[in-house]
C-alpha positions in Angstrom: 104.9 79.8 144.1 104.3 81.1 140.6 107.3 82.4 138.8 106.7 85.6 136.9 107.9 85.9 133.3 108.8 89.4 132.1 107.0 90.9 129.1 108.8 89.7 126.0 108.5 89.0 122.3 109.7 86.2 120.2 112.1 86.7 117.3 110.2 86.4 113.9 112.9 84.2 112.5 114.2 81.8 115.2 111.5 82.1 117.9 114.0 83.1 120.6 112.4 85.2 123.4 113.7 88.8 123.5 112.9 91.5 125.9 112.8 94.5 123.5 110.7 96.1 120.9 112.7 94.7 118.0 111.3 92.0 115.8 114.5 90.1 115.5 117.1 89.0 118.1 120.1 89.7 115.9 121.1 91.1 112.5 121.8 87.6 111.3 118.1 86.6 111.9 117.0 89.8 110.1 119.1 89.1 107.0 118.0 85.5 107.0 114.3 86.6 107.1 114.9 89.2 104.4 116.5 86.6 102.2 113.6 84.2 102.6 111.1 86.9 101.8 112.9 87.9 98.7 113.0 84.2 97.6 109.3 83.8 98.2 108.5 87.0 96.3 110.6 85.7 93.4 108.8 82.3 93.4 105.4 84.0 93.5 106.4 86.3 90.6 107.6 83.2 88.6 104.3 81.4 89.4 102.2 84.4 88.1 104.4 84.8 85.0 104.3 81.1 84.2 100.5 80.9 84.7 100.1 84.0 82.4 102.2 82.4 79.7 100.4 79.1 80.0 97.0 80.9 79.7 98.2 82.8 76.6 99.3 79.6 75.0 96.0 77.9 75.7 94.1 80.8 74.3 96.2 80.8 71.2 95.7 77.1 70.6 92.0 77.4 71.2 91.7 79.7 68.1 93.8 77.4 65.9 91.7 75.0 63.9 93.3 71.7 62.9 
């Protein structure tokens, strides 16, 4: 016989099956996910800023004649 599995979702952080409309199984998973997202945003911002600074330096050196 086939066993029926109730409709469920999986926690966006840990992957645990949950039978609700929430995205996370607990507040702990929600705070972990928020922390990871903030860290990724910070890293992306630093990457953009560093790339911009490197581009400005390269442009400045391209106009300097030795």
